[in-house]
C-alpha positions, 0 to 999 in steps of 0.5 A: 499500500502507497501512502503519500505523506505531506505537511505544510511547515507549521504541520511537518513537526505534527506529521513527524509525532503522527508518524512516531506514534503510529510507528508500528504500522508505518514500518510494516513491509507492505507500507511504502510511503512517498512524500514531498520532499521537505516533509519526506527529509523530516520523516527520513531523520525521525528513521522512516524509509520515504521516497521523496518528490519535489517540495510542494512548492516546486511541483511535489504535490503536483507529482503525488496528484499524478500518482493518485491519478494513475491509480498507485497512490492508495492513500493521501496524508496531507497535514494542511495549514489552513491559517497560512497562505501558500503560493502553490494553493492550485496544486493543492486543490488539485491533488484534493480533488484528484483524490475525491475524482479517483476515491483515494482517502484523503486525511487533512489533519491527524485526527482523520489520519488516525481513523483512516490507519485504524480501519485498515 
């Protein structure tokens, strides 16, 4: 199962905390993490194996959206910061839209992400 992890700058620490709290789940051999660049670097420093794409503002969100559209990505955990402005907002909306179009589970906060991984 391929799971994308993405977090805005103000939520990266929260993402790493979430990964650590659920490390038994994320370290399973059948779970493969992909990520935007900076979030992936933070996850790697915490001991997680991650395939990193570009940083979100440089096209990473669009790259992950492409994997969703191709049917390669099975779930997206995207800890968004709704109180900050993001220059790549169109890419973010495209990723969220494609999750809806292709019926891919999308969590935008830790509570929803926890429900998704507990359902597996």
